[in-house]
PDB file of the backbone (N, CA, C, O) and the ligand in Angstrom, with CONECT records:
HET     ZN  A 101       1
ATOM      1  N   MET A   1    -118.590-150.347  -6.850  1.00  0.00           N
ATOM      2  CA  MET A   1    -118.902-151.740  -6.385  1.00  0.00           C
ATOM      3  C   MET A   1    -120.353-152.088  -6.683  1.00  0.00           C
ATOM      4  O   MET A   1    -121.260-151.452  -6.148  1.00  0.00           O
ATOM      5  N   PRO A   2    -120.588-153.097  -7.538  1.00  0.00           N
ATOM      6  CA  PRO A   2    -121.942-153.381  -7.932  1.00  0.00           C
ATOM      7  C   PRO A   2    -122.747-154.150  -6.987  1.00  0.00           C
ATOM      8  O   PRO A   2    -122.305-155.198  -6.516  1.00  0.00           O
ATOM      9  N   GLU A   3    -123.931-153.687  -6.672  1.00  0.00           N
ATOM     10  CA  GLU A   3    -125.041-154.452  -6.082  1.00  0.00           C
ATOM     11  C   GLU A   3    -124.646-155.304  -4.877  1.00  0.00           C
ATOM     12  O   GLU A   3    -124.899-156.508  -4.926  1.00  0.00           O
ATOM     13  N   PRO A   4    -124.071-154.808  -3.839  1.00  0.00           N
ATOM     14  CA  PRO A   4    -123.857-155.660  -2.650  1.00  0.00           C
ATOM     15  C   PRO A   4    -125.119-156.022  -1.905  1.00  0.00           C
ATOM     16  O   PRO A   4    -125.063-156.844  -0.990  1.00  0.00           O
ATOM     17  N   ASP A   5    -126.302-155.424  -2.270  1.00  0.00           N
ATOM     18  CA  ASP A   5    -127.539-155.694  -1.641  1.00  0.00           C
ATOM     19  C   ASP A   5    -128.398-156.767  -2.292  1.00  0.00           C
ATOM     20  O   ASP A   5    -129.514-157.055  -1.858  1.00  0.00           O
ATOM     21  N   ARG A   6    -127.832-157.354  -3.362  1.00  0.00           N
ATOM     22  CA  ARG A   6    -128.648-158.404  -4.062  1.00  0.00           C
ATOM     23  C   ARG A   6    -128.808-159.627  -3.087  1.00  0.00           C
ATOM     24  O   ARG A   6    -127.950-159.913  -2.252  1.00  0.00           O
ATOM     25  N   ILE A   7    -129.898-160.278  -3.250  1.00  0.00           N
ATOM     26  CA  ILE A   7    -130.277-161.376  -2.387  1.00  0.00           C
ATOM     27  C   ILE A   7    -130.091-162.666  -3.162  1.00  0.00           C
ATOM     28  O   ILE A   7    -130.690-162.840  -4.223  1.00  0.00           O
ATOM     29  N   VAL A   8    -129.257-163.589  -2.642  1.00  0.00           N
ATOM     30  CA  VAL A   8    -129.099-164.952  -3.226  1.00  0.00           C
ATOM     31  C   VAL A   8    -129.150-165.917  -2.041  1.00  0.00           C
ATOM     32  O   VAL A   8    -128.481-165.721  -1.026  1.00  0.00           O
ATOM     33  N   ALA A   9    -129.962-166.966  -2.199  1.00  0.00           N
ATOM     34  CA  ALA A   9    -130.101-168.001  -1.161  1.00  0.00           C
ATOM     35  C   ALA A   9    -130.504-167.384   0.157  1.00  0.00           C
ATOM     36  O   ALA A   9    -130.103-167.896   1.202  1.00  0.00           O
ATOM     37  N   GLY A  10    -131.282-166.300   0.168  1.00  0.00           N
ATOM     38  CA  GLY A  10    -131.842-165.738   1.388  1.00  0.00           C
ATOM     39  C   GLY A  10    -130.862-164.802   2.110  1.00  0.00           C
ATOM     40  O   GLY A  10    -131.193-164.280   3.174  1.00  0.00           O
ATOM     41  N   LEU A  11    -129.696-164.587   1.569  1.00  0.00           N
ATOM     42  CA  LEU A  11    -128.716-163.667   2.130  1.00  0.00           C
ATOM     43  C   LEU A  11    -128.376-162.546   1.156  1.00  0.00           C
ATOM     44  O   LEU A  11    -128.335-162.773  -0.053  1.00  0.00           O
ATOM     45  N   SER A  12    -128.134-161.351   1.661  1.00  0.00           N
ATOM     46  CA  SER A  12    -127.589-160.355   0.800  1.00  0.00           C
ATOM     47  C   SER A  12    -126.095-160.435   0.831  1.00  0.00           C
ATOM     48  O   SER A  12    -125.517-160.986   1.768  1.00  0.00           O
ATOM     49  N   CYS A  13    -125.453-159.888  -0.187  1.00  0.00           N
ATOM     50  CA  CYS A  13    -123.990-159.910  -0.263  1.00  0.00           C
ATOM     51  C   CYS A  13    -123.413-159.222   0.965  1.00  0.00           C
ATOM     52  O   CYS A  13    -122.375-159.634   1.484  1.00  0.00           O
ATOM     53  N   ARG A  14    -124.080-158.184   1.426  1.00  0.00           N
ATOM     54  CA  ARG A  14    -123.607-157.455   2.630  1.00  0.00           C
ATOM     55  C   ARG A  14    -123.582-158.384   3.855  1.00  0.00           C
ATOM     56  O   ARG A  14    -122.650-158.331   4.658  1.00  0.00           O
ATOM     57  N   ASP A  15    -124.637-159.253   3.995  1.00  0.00           N
ATOM     58  CA  ASP A  15    -124.650-160.188   5.116  1.00  0.00           C
ATOM     59  C   ASP A  15    -123.472-161.180   4.989  1.00  0.00           C
ATOM     60  O   ASP A  15    -122.785-161.491   5.962  1.00  0.00           O
ATOM     61  N   VAL A  16    -123.274-161.658   3.756  1.00  0.00           N
ATOM     62  CA  VAL A  16    -122.182-162.619   3.582  1.00  0.00           C
ATOM     63  C   VAL A  16    -120.839-161.996   3.915  1.00  0.00           C
ATOM     64  O   VAL A  16    -120.020-162.625   4.585  1.00  0.00           O
ATOM     65  N   LEU A  17    -120.593-160.760   3.456  1.00  0.00           N
ATOM     66  CA  LEU A  17    -119.325-160.127   3.721  1.00  0.00           C
ATOM     67  C   LEU A  17    -119.163-159.885   5.218  1.00  0.00           C
ATOM     68  O   LEU A  17    -118.062-160.028   5.751  1.00  0.00           O
ATOM     69  N   ALA A  18    -120.255-159.517   5.908  1.00  0.00           N
ATOM     70  CA  ALA A  18    -120.172-159.306   7.349  1.00  0.00           C
ATOM     71  C   ALA A  18    -119.720-160.570   8.100  1.00  0.00           C
ATOM     72  O   ALA A  18    -119.010-160.499   9.104  1.00  0.00           O
ATOM     73  N   ASP A  19    -120.159-161.731   7.576  1.00  0.00           N
ATOM     74  CA  ASP A  19    -119.850-162.996   8.275  1.00  0.00           C
ATOM     75  C   ASP A  19    -118.600-163.702   7.707  1.00  0.00           C
ATOM     76  O   ASP A  19    -118.211-164.774   8.168  1.00  0.00           O
ATOM     77  N   LEU A  20    -117.999-163.080   6.715  1.00  0.00           N
ATOM     78  CA  LEU A  20    -116.944-163.797   5.995  1.00  0.00           C
ATOM     79  C   LEU A  20    -115.734-164.115   6.875  1.00  0.00           C
ATOM     80  O   LEU A  20    -115.127-165.179   6.746  1.00  0.00           O
ATOM     81  N   SER A  21    -115.393-163.195   7.761  1.00  0.00           N
ATOM     82  CA  SER A  21    -114.250-163.459   8.611  1.00  0.00           C
ATOM     83  C   SER A  21    -114.496-164.609   9.563  1.00  0.00           C
ATOM     84  O   SER A  21    -113.597-165.421   9.780  1.00  0.00           O
ATOM     85  N   ASP A  22    -115.697-164.706  10.143  1.00  0.00           N
ATOM     86  CA  ASP A  22    -116.039-165.849  10.971  1.00  0.00           C
ATOM     87  C   ASP A  22    -116.167-167.119  10.169  1.00  0.00           C
ATOM     88  O   ASP A  22    -115.837-168.208  10.639  1.00  0.00           O
ATOM     89  N   TYR A  23    -116.655-166.967   8.939  1.00  0.00           N
ATOM     90  CA  TYR A  23    -116.722-168.097   8.047  1.00  0.00           C
ATOM     91  C   TYR A  23    -115.359-168.724   7.794  1.00  0.00           C
ATOM     92  O   TYR A  23    -115.177-169.938   7.885  1.00  0.00           O
ATOM     93  N   VAL A  24    -114.425-167.867   7.479  1.00  0.00           N
ATOM     94  CA  VAL A  24    -113.049-168.327   7.228  1.00  0.00           C
ATOM     95  C   VAL A  24    -112.475-168.983   8.496  1.00  0.00           C
ATOM     96  O   VAL A  24    -111.738-169.965   8.401  1.00  0.00           O
ATOM     97  N   ASP A  25    -112.798-168.463   9.642  1.00  0.00           N
ATOM     98  CA  ASP A  25    -112.316-169.027  10.940  1.00  0.00           C
ATOM     99  C   ASP A  25    -113.029-170.269  11.325  1.00  0.00           C
ATOM    100  O   ASP A  25    -112.614-170.932  12.276  1.00  0.00           O
ATOM    101  N   GLY A  26    -114.123-170.645  10.617  1.00  0.00           N
ATOM    102  CA  GLY A  26    -114.892-171.829  11.006  1.00  0.00           C
ATOM    103  C   GLY A  26    -115.669-171.653  12.285  1.00  0.00           C
ATOM    104  O   GLY A  26    -115.958-172.612  13.001  1.00  0.00           O
ATOM    105  N   GLU A  27    -116.002-170.395  12.559  1.00  0.00           N
ATOM    106  CA  GLU A  27    -116.742-170.099  13.836  1.00  0.00           C
ATOM    107  C   GLU A  27    -118.210-169.928  13.678  1.00  0.00           C
ATOM    108  O   GLU A  27    -118.897-169.619  14.652  1.00  0.00           O
ATOM    109  N   LEU A  28    -118.741-170.120  12.462  1.00  0.00           N
ATOM    110  CA  LEU A  28    -120.174-170.008  12.233  1.00  0.00           C
ATOM    111  C   LEU A  28    -120.872-171.344  12.463  1.00  0.00           C
ATOM    112  O   LEU A  28    -120.286-172.407  12.256  1.00  0.00           O
ATOM    113  N   PRO A  29    -122.134-171.276  12.893  1.00  0.00           N
ATOM    114  CA  PRO A  29    -122.954-172.468  12.914  1.00  0.00           C
ATOM    115  C   PRO A  29    -123.070-173.136  11.584  1.00  0.00           C
ATOM    116  O   PRO A  29    -123.065-172.470  10.548  1.00  0.00           O
ATOM    117  N   ARG A  30    -123.176-174.440  11.589  1.00  0.00           N
ATOM    118  CA  ARG A  30    -123.251-175.198  10.320  1.00  0.00           C
ATOM    119  C   ARG A  30    -124.340-174.705   9.364  1.00  0.00           C
ATOM    120  O   ARG A  30    -124.145-174.671   8.149  1.00  0.00           O
ATOM    121  N   ALA A  31    -125.482-174.327   9.928  1.00  0.00           N
ATOM    122  CA  ALA A  31    -126.608-173.875   9.074  1.00  0.00           C
ATOM    123  C   ALA A  31    -126.233-172.582   8.374  1.00  0.00           C
ATOM    124  O   ALA A  31    -126.605-172.386   7.217  1.00  0.00           O
ATOM    125  N   ARG A  32    -125.491-171.672   9.059  1.00  0.00           N
ATOM    126  CA  ARG A  32    -125.078-170.406   8.504  1.00  0.00           C
ATOM    127  C   ARG A  32    -124.076-170.653   7.387  1.00  0.00           C
ATOM    128  O   ARG A  32    -124.144-170.038   6.323  1.00  0.00           O
ATOM    129  N   VAL A  33    -123.136-171.574   7.650  1.00  0.00           N
ATOM    130  CA  VAL A  33    -122.113-171.903   6.679  1.00  0.00           C
ATOM    131  C   VAL A  33    -122.761-172.426   5.387  1.00  0.00           C
ATOM    132  O   VAL A  33    -122.375-172.033   4.286  1.00  0.00           O
ATOM    133  N   THR A  34    -123.752-173.318   5.540  1.00  0.00           N
ATOM    134  CA  THR A  34    -124.439-173.832   4.382  1.00  0.00           C
ATOM    135  C   THR A  34    -125.104-172.722   3.595  1.00  0.00           C
ATOM    136  O   THR A  34    -125.067-172.692   2.365  1.00  0.00           O
ATOM    137  N   GLN A  35    -125.723-171.795   4.350  1.00  0.00           N
ATOM    138  CA  GLN A  35    -126.410-170.705   3.704  1.00  0.00           C
ATOM    139  C   GLN A  35    -125.418-169.726   2.964  1.00  0.00           C
ATOM    140  O   GLN A  35    -125.694-169.241   1.867  1.00  0.00           O
ATOM    141  N   ILE A  36    -124.327-169.489   3.593  1.00  0.00           N
ATOM    142  CA  ILE A  36    -123.274-168.624   2.938  1.00  0.00           C
ATOM    143  C   ILE A  36    -122.741-169.330   1.710  1.00  0.00           C
ATOM    144  O   ILE A  36    -122.595-168.705   0.659  1.00  0.00           O
ATOM    145  N   GLU A  37    -122.440-170.644   1.816  1.00  0.00           N
ATOM    146  CA  GLU A  37    -121.909-171.349   0.661  1.00  0.00           C
ATOM    147  C   GLU A  37    -122.908-171.427  -0.485  1.00  0.00           C
ATOM    148  O   GLU A  37    -122.525-171.410  -1.655  1.00  0.00           O
ATOM    149  N   ALA A  38    -124.176-171.512  -0.147  1.00  0.00           N
ATOM    150  CA  ALA A  38    -125.225-171.458  -1.174  1.00  0.00           C
ATOM    151  C   ALA A  38    -125.237-170.123  -1.823  1.00  0.00           C
ATOM    152  O   ALA A  38    -125.393-170.022  -3.040  1.00  0.00           O
ATOM    153  N   HIS A  39    -125.075-169.086  -1.041  1.00  0.00           N
ATOM    154  CA  HIS A  39    -125.007-167.713  -1.615  1.00  0.00           C
ATOM    155  C   HIS A  39    -123.787-167.593  -2.521  1.00  0.00           C
ATOM    156  O   HIS A  39    -123.898-167.144  -3.662  1.00  0.00           O
ATOM    157  N   LEU A  40    -122.617-167.997  -2.009  1.00  0.00           N
ATOM    158  CA  LEU A  40    -121.387-167.832  -2.766  1.00  0.00           C
ATOM    159  C   LEU A  40    -121.474-168.606  -4.117  1.00  0.00           C
ATOM    160  O   LEU A  40    -120.980-168.156  -5.152  1.00  0.00           O
ATOM    161  N   ALA A  41    -122.127-169.789  -4.045  1.00  0.00           N
ATOM    162  CA  ALA A  41    -122.231-170.612  -5.276  1.00  0.00           C
ATOM    163  C   ALA A  41    -123.148-169.985  -6.317  1.00  0.00           C
ATOM    164  O   ALA A  41    -123.016-170.230  -7.516  1.00  0.00           O
ATOM    165  N   GLY A  42    -124.085-169.166  -5.828  1.00  0.00           N
ATOM    166  CA  GLY A  42    -125.087-168.620  -6.801  1.00  0.00           C
ATOM    167  C   GLY A  42    -124.884-167.129  -7.083  1.00  0.00           C
ATOM    168  O   GLY A  42    -125.661-166.525  -7.822  1.00  0.00           O
ATOM    169  N   CYS A  43    -123.848-166.542  -6.497  1.00  0.00           N
ATOM    170  CA  CYS A  43    -123.618-165.078  -6.625  1.00  0.00           C
ATOM    171  C   CYS A  43    -122.286-164.843  -7.282  1.00  0.00           C
ATOM    172  O   CYS A  43    -121.235-165.072  -6.683  1.00  0.00           O
ATOM    173  N   ASP A  44    -122.329-164.392  -8.501  1.00  0.00           N
ATOM    174  CA  ASP A  44    -121.041-164.153  -9.190  1.00  0.00           C
ATOM    175  C   ASP A  44    -120.226-163.012  -8.573  1.00  0.00           C
ATOM    176  O   ASP A  44    -118.997-162.993  -8.623  1.00  0.00           O
ATOM    177  N   TRP A  45    -120.970-162.058  -7.987  1.00  0.00           N
ATOM    178  CA  TRP A  45    -120.260-160.913  -7.341  1.00  0.00           C
ATOM    179  C   TRP A  45    -119.457-161.387  -6.170  1.00  0.00           C
ATOM    180  O   TRP A  45    -118.287-161.031  -6.031  1.00  0.00           O
ATOM    181  N   CYS A  46    -120.079-162.208  -5.301  1.00  0.00           N
ATOM    182  CA  CYS A  46    -119.363-162.747  -4.112  1.00  0.00           C
ATOM    183  C   CYS A  46    -118.352-163.774  -4.508  1.00  0.00           C
ATOM    184  O   CYS A  46    -117.301-163.902  -3.880  1.00  0.00           O
ATOM    185  N   GLU A  47    -118.667-164.519  -5.562  1.00  0.00           N
ATOM    186  CA  GLU A  47    -117.701-165.538  -5.987  1.00  0.00           C
ATOM    187  C   GLU A  47    -116.399-164.871  -6.354  1.00  0.00           C
ATOM    188  O   GLU A  47    -115.327-165.398  -6.055  1.00  0.00           O
ATOM    189  N   ARG A  48    -116.471-163.745  -6.983  1.00  0.00           N
ATOM    190  CA  ARG A  48    -115.286-162.960  -7.366  1.00  0.00           C
ATOM    191  C   ARG A  48    -114.692-162.222  -6.193  1.00  0.00           C
ATOM    192  O   ARG A  48    -113.554-162.464  -5.791  1.00  0.00           O
ATOM    193  N   PHE A  49    -115.487-161.310  -5.647  1.00  0.00           N
ATOM    194  CA  PHE A  49    -115.017-160.448  -4.577  1.00  0.00           C
ATOM    195  C   PHE A  49    -114.822-161.190  -3.275  1.00  0.00           C
ATOM    196  O   PHE A  49    -113.765-161.074  -2.654  1.00  0.00           O
ATOM    197  N   GLY A  50    -115.820-161.955  -2.844  1.00  0.00           N
ATOM    198  CA  GLY A  50    -115.751-162.687  -1.601  1.00  0.00           C
ATOM    199  C   GLY A  50    -114.657-163.754  -1.674  1.00  0.00           C
ATOM    200  O   GLY A  50    -113.940-163.969  -0.696  1.00  0.00           O
ATOM    201  N   GLY A  51    -114.525-164.410  -2.800  1.00  0.00           N
ATOM    202  CA  GLY A  51    -113.486-165.431  -2.907  1.00  0.00           C
ATOM    203  C   GLY A  51    -112.119-164.839  -2.704  1.00  0.00           C
ATOM    204  O   GLY A  51    -111.316-165.402  -1.960  1.00  0.00           O
ATOM    205  N   GLU A  52    -111.819-163.714  -3.344  1.00  0.00           N
ATOM    206  CA  GLU A  52    -110.572-163.036  -3.117  1.00  0.00           C
ATOM    207  C   GLU A  52    -110.407-162.621  -1.652  1.00  0.00           C
ATOM    208  O   GLU A  52    -109.326-162.752  -1.077  1.00  0.00           O
ATOM    209  N   PHE A  53    -111.468-162.129  -1.073  1.00  0.00           N
ATOM    210  CA  PHE A  53    -111.404-161.663   0.285  1.00  0.00           C
ATOM    211  C   PHE A  53    -111.084-162.755   1.254  1.00  0.00           C
ATOM    212  O   PHE A  53    -110.266-162.577   2.157  1.00  0.00           O
ATOM    213  N   SER A  54    -111.764-163.966   1.065  1.00  0.00           N
ATOM    214  CA  SER A  54    -111.528-165.045   1.980  1.00  0.00           C
ATOM    215  C   SER A  54    -110.114-165.562   1.868  1.00  0.00           C
ATOM    216  O   SER A  54    -109.531-166.002   2.858  1.00  0.00           O
ATOM    217  N   THR A  55    -109.562-165.513   0.687  1.00  0.00           N
ATOM    218  CA  THR A  55    -108.161-165.870   0.559  1.00  0.00           C
ATOM    219  C   THR A  55    -107.214-164.950   1.317  1.00  0.00           C
ATOM    220  O   THR A  55    -106.255-165.371   1.963  1.00  0.00           O
ATOM    221  N   VAL A  56    -107.547-163.650   1.196  1.00  0.00           N
ATOM    222  CA  VAL A  56    -106.742-162.681   1.963  1.00  0.00           C
ATOM    223  C   VAL A  56    -106.884-162.863   3.430  1.00  0.00           C
ATOM    224  O   VAL A  56    -105.891-162.813   4.156  1.00  0.00           O
ATOM    225  N   VAL A  57    -108.130-163.082   3.916  1.00  0.00           N
ATOM    226  CA  VAL A  57    -108.353-163.241   5.355  1.00  0.00           C
ATOM    227  C   VAL A  57    -107.603-164.487   5.854  1.00  0.00           C
ATOM    228  O   VAL A  57    -106.955-164.452   6.900  1.00  0.00           O
ATOM    229  N   ARG A  58    -107.697-165.577   5.100  1.00  0.00           N
ATOM    230  CA  ARG A  58    -107.061-166.811   5.517  1.00  0.00           C
ATOM    231  C   ARG A  58    -105.561-166.625   5.597  1.00  0.00           C
ATOM    232  O   ARG A  58    -104.937-167.056   6.567  1.00  0.00           O
ATOM    233  N   ALA A  59    -104.965-165.984   4.585  1.00  0.00           N
ATOM    234  CA  ALA A  59    -103.505-165.761   4.606  1.00  0.00           C
ATOM    235  C   ALA A  59    -103.103-164.854   5.788  1.00  0.00           C
ATOM    236  O   ALA A  59    -102.094-165.078   6.457  1.00  0.00           O
ATOM    237  N   PHE A  60    -103.936-163.826   6.013  1.00  0.00           N
ATOM    238  CA  PHE A  60    -103.645-162.940   7.119  1.00  0.00           C
ATOM    239  C   PHE A  60    -103.644-163.644   8.469  1.00  0.00           C
ATOM    240  O   PHE A  60    -102.762-163.443   9.304  1.00  0.00           O
ATOM    241  N   ARG A  61    -104.673-164.484   8.654  1.00  0.00           N
ATOM    242  CA  ARG A  61    -104.771-165.222   9.945  1.00  0.00           C
ATOM    243  C   ARG A  61    -103.677-166.249  10.123  1.00  0.00           C
ATOM    244  O   ARG A  61    -103.216-166.472  11.242  1.00  0.00           O
ATOM    245  N   GLN A  62    -103.258-166.871   9.057  1.00  0.00           N
ATOM    246  CA  GLN A  62    -102.151-167.818   9.175  1.00  0.00           C
ATOM    247  C   GLN A  62    -100.868-167.020   9.538  1.00  0.00           C
ATOM    248  O   GLN A  62    -100.035-167.492  10.312  1.00  0.00           O
ATOM    249  N   GLY A  63    -100.736-165.834   8.977  1.00  0.00           N
ATOM    250  CA  GLY A  63     -99.571-165.025   9.315  1.00  0.00           C
ATOM    251  C   GLY A  63     -99.544-164.722  10.783  1.00  0.00           C
ATOM    252  O   GLY A  63     -98.475-164.753  11.392  1.00  0.00           O
ATOM    253  N   LEU A  64    -100.714-164.421  11.398  1.00  0.00           N
ATOM    254  CA  LEU A  64    -100.779-164.098  12.784  1.00  0.00           C
ATOM    255  C   LEU A  64    -100.405-165.258  13.661  1.00  0.00           C
ATOM    256  O   LEU A  64     -99.910-165.059  14.771  1.00  0.00           O
ATOM    257  N   ARG A  65    -100.628-166.472  13.190  1.00  0.00           N
ATOM    258  CA  ARG A  65    -100.323-167.622  13.981  1.00  0.00           C
ATOM    259  C   ARG A  65     -98.885-168.039  13.967  1.00  0.00           C
ATOM    260  O   ARG A  65     -98.474-168.897  14.749  1.00  0.00           O
ATOM    261  N   GLU A  66     -98.091-167.431  13.068  1.00  0.00           N
ATOM    262  CA  GLU A  66     -96.654-167.807  13.003  1.00  0.00           C
ATOM    263  C   GLU A  66     -95.985-167.304  14.222  1.00  0.00           C
ATOM    264  O   GLU A  66     -96.215-166.172  14.649  1.00  0.00           O
ATOM    265  N   PRO A  67     -95.109-168.175  14.826  1.00  0.00           N
ATOM    266  CA  PRO A  67     -94.397-167.742  16.053  1.00  0.00           C
ATOM    267  C   PRO A  67     -93.447-166.554  15.806  1.00  0.00           C
ATOM    268  O   PRO A  67     -92.826-166.434  14.750  1.00  0.00           O
ATOM    269  N   THR A  68     -93.364-165.698  16.813  1.00  0.00           N
ATOM    270  CA  THR A  68     -92.503-164.554  16.681  1.00  0.00           C
ATOM    271  C   THR A  68     -91.058-164.975  16.663  1.00  0.00           C
ATOM    272  O   THR A  68     -90.632-165.688  17.572  1.00  0.00           O
ATOM    273  N   PRO A  69     -90.297-164.583  15.701  1.00  0.00           N
ATOM    274  CA  PRO A  69     -88.889-165.001  15.688  1.00  0.00           C
ATOM    275  C   PRO A  69     -88.108-164.419  16.859  1.00  0.00           C
ATOM    276  O   PRO A  69     -88.333-163.274  17.251  1.00  0.00           O
ATOM    277  N   LEU A  70     -87.212-165.185  17.406  1.00  0.00           N
ATOM    278  CA  LEU A  70     -86.467-164.741  18.586  1.00  0.00           C
ATOM    279  C   LEU A  70     -85.047-164.401  18.229  1.00  0.00           C
ATOM    280  O   LEU A  70     -84.126-164.652  19.007  1.00  0.00           O
ATOM    281  N   ASP A  71     -84.858-163.823  17.040  1.00  0.00           N
ATOM    282  CA  ASP A  71     -83.507-163.495  16.668  1.00  0.00           C
ATOM    283  C   ASP A  71     -83.243-161.983  16.653  1.00  0.00           C
ATOM    284  O   ASP A  71     -82.330-161.498  15.984  1.00  0.00           O
ATOM    285  N   ASP A  72     -84.063-161.267  17.402  1.00  0.00           N
ATOM    286  CA  ASP A  72     -83.863-159.825  17.499  1.00  0.00           C
ATOM    287  C   ASP A  72     -82.884-159.531  18.606  1.00  0.00           C
ATOM    288  O   ASP A  72     -82.617-160.396  19.439  1.00  0.00           O
ATOM    289  N   PRO A  73     -82.324-158.286  18.636  1.00  0.00           N
ATOM    290  CA  PRO A  73     -81.288-157.923  19.592  1.00  0.00           C
ATOM    291  C   PRO A  73     -81.754-158.139  21.020  1.00  0.00           C
ATOM    292  O   PRO A  73     -80.953-158.566  21.852  1.00  0.00           O
ATOM    293  N   VAL A  74     -83.025-157.862  21.350  1.00  0.00           N
ATOM    294  CA  VAL A  74     -83.463-158.008  22.756  1.00  0.00           C
ATOM    295  C   VAL A  74     -83.320-159.465  23.156  1.00  0.00           C
ATOM    296  O   VAL A  74     -82.835-159.770  24.245  1.00  0.00           O
ATOM    297  N   ALA A  75     -83.740-160.359  22.283  1.00  0.00           N
ATOM    298  CA  ALA A  75     -83.646-161.797  22.638  1.00  0.00           C
ATOM    299  C   ALA A  75     -82.188-162.252  22.793  1.00  0.00           C
ATOM    300  O   ALA A  75     -81.874-163.102  23.626  1.00  0.00           O
ATOM    301  N   HIS A  76     -81.308-161.666  21.972  1.00  0.00           N
ATOM    302  CA  HIS A  76     -79.890-162.037  22.104  1.00  0.00           C
ATOM    303  C   HIS A  76     -79.305-161.496  23.423  1.00  0.00           C
ATOM    304  O   HIS A  76     -78.498-162.175  24.058  1.00  0.00           O
ATOM    305  N   ARG A  77     -79.701-160.295  23.836  1.00  0.00           N
ATOM    306  CA  ARG A  77     -79.209-159.763  25.099  1.00  0.00           C
ATOM    307  C   ARG A  77     -79.754-160.577  26.274  1.00  0.00           C
ATOM    308  O   ARG A  77     -79.046-160.818  27.252  1.00  0.00           O
ATOM    309  N   LEU A  78     -81.022-161.000  26.169  1.00  0.00           N
ATOM    310  CA  LEU A  78     -81.591-161.800  27.216  1.00  0.00           C
ATOM    311  C   LEU A  78     -80.878-163.140  27.334  1.00  0.00           C
ATOM    312  O   LEU A  78     -80.538-163.590  28.428  1.00  0.00           O
ATOM    313  N   ARG A  79     -80.662-163.762  26.187  1.00  0.00           N
ATOM    314  CA  ARG A  79     -79.927-165.032  26.157  1.00  0.00           C
ATOM    315  C   ARG A  79     -78.529-164.869  26.767  1.00  0.00           C
ATOM    316  O   ARG A  79     -78.110-165.702  27.571  1.00  0.00           O
ATOM    317  N   ALA A  80     -77.800-163.804  26.394  1.00  0.00           N
ATOM    318  CA  ALA A  80     -76.431-163.592  26.880  1.00  0.00           C
ATOM    319  C   ALA A  80     -76.473-163.380  28.422  1.00  0.00           C
ATOM    320  O   ALA A  80     -75.621-163.874  29.160  1.00  0.00           O
ATOM    321  N   ARG A  81     -77.494-162.631  28.864  1.00  0.00           N
ATOM    322  CA  ARG A  81     -77.556-162.369  30.319  1.00  0.00           C
ATOM    323  C   ARG A  81     -77.848-163.658  31.074  1.00  0.00           C
ATOM    324  O   ARG A  81     -77.248-163.906  32.120  1.00  0.00           O
ATOM    325  N   LEU A  82     -78.734-164.461  30.576  1.00  0.00           N
ATOM    326  CA  LEU A  82     -79.095-165.731  31.219  1.00  0.00           C
ATOM    327  C   LEU A  82     -77.835-166.644  31.288  1.00  0.00           C
ATOM    328  O   LEU A  82     -77.569-167.299  32.296  1.00  0.00           O
ATOM    329  N   ASP A  83     -77.093-166.649  30.186  1.00  0.00           N
ATOM    330  CA  ASP A  83     -75.875-167.523  30.119  1.00  0.00           C
ATOM    331  C   ASP A  83     -74.881-167.020  31.178  1.00  0.00           C
ATOM    332  O   ASP A  83     -74.201-167.844  31.790  1.00  0.00           O
ATOM    333  N   ARG A  84     -74.765-165.690  31.421  1.00  0.00           N
ATOM    334  CA  ARG A  84     -73.801-165.149  32.290  1.00  0.00           C
ATOM    335  C   ARG A  84     -74.241-165.359  33.758  1.00  0.00           C
ATOM    336  O   ARG A  84     -73.408-165.660  34.613  1.00  0.00           O
ATOM    337  N   GLU A  85     -75.550-165.200  34.049  1.00  0.00           N
ATOM    338  CA  GLU A  85     -76.007-165.145  35.426  1.00  0.00           C
ATOM    339  C   GLU A  85     -76.417-166.491  35.960  1.00  0.00           C
ATOM    340  O   GLU A  85     -76.376-166.709  37.171  1.00  0.00           O
ATOM    341  N   LEU A  86     -76.811-167.401  35.092  1.00  0.00           N
ATOM    342  CA  LEU A  86     -77.160-168.740  35.560  1.00  0.00           C
ATOM    343  C   LEU A  86     -75.900-169.545  35.660  1.00  0.00           C
ATOM    344  O   LEU A  86     -75.105-169.571  34.722  1.00  0.00           O
ATOM    345  N   PRO A  87     -75.701-170.199  36.765  1.00  0.00           N
ATOM    346  CA  PRO A  87     -74.467-171.054  36.866  1.00  0.00           C
ATOM    347  C   PRO A  87     -74.583-172.223  35.905  1.00  0.00           C
ATOM    348  O   PRO A  87     -75.637-172.842  35.757  1.00  0.00           O
ATOM    349  N   ALA A  88     -73.452-172.501  35.255  1.00  0.00           N
ATOM    350  CA  ALA A  88     -73.421-173.632  34.349  1.00  0.00           C
ATOM    351  C   ALA A  88     -73.615-174.931  35.141  1.00  0.00           C
ATOM    352  O   ALA A  88     -73.257-175.035  36.314  1.00  0.00           O
ATOM    353  N   ALA A  89     -74.185-175.894  34.459  1.00  0.00           N
ATOM    354  CA  ALA A  89     -74.412-177.185  35.124  1.00  0.00           C
ATOM    355  C   ALA A  89     -73.071-177.827  35.410  1.00  0.00           C
ATOM    356  O   ALA A  89     -72.200-177.833  34.540  1.00  0.00           O
ATOM    357  N   PRO A  90     -72.881-178.361  36.592  1.00  0.00           N
ATOM    358  CA  PRO A  90     -71.629-179.003  36.937  1.00  0.00           C
ATOM    359  C   PRO A  90     -71.258-180.206  36.082  1.00  0.00           C
ATOM    360  O   PRO A  90     -70.212-180.818  36.298  1.00  0.00           O
TER     361      PRO A  90
HETATM  362 ZN    ZN A 101    -123.278-162.119  -3.120  1.00  0.00          ZN2+
END
């Protein structure tokens, strides 16, 4: 892995990578976002590696937000039991 300690726009690649997860989540202060984007724009190493990483992180977090499917056997048993034990509406 080449030169993660190079400094671009006042940040080292290591600093950028450390903040990348929060950056993808939009949890960084605006000033920090600007600084990171300036680094990414001027750093070919981060543009390549960090760009790929942020795509992966974004996809991963979107995956976590997807609702859990309720078509597993436990959900079916729960549904069947509720149907049996709850009186039907008159
Ligand atoms: Zn960099």
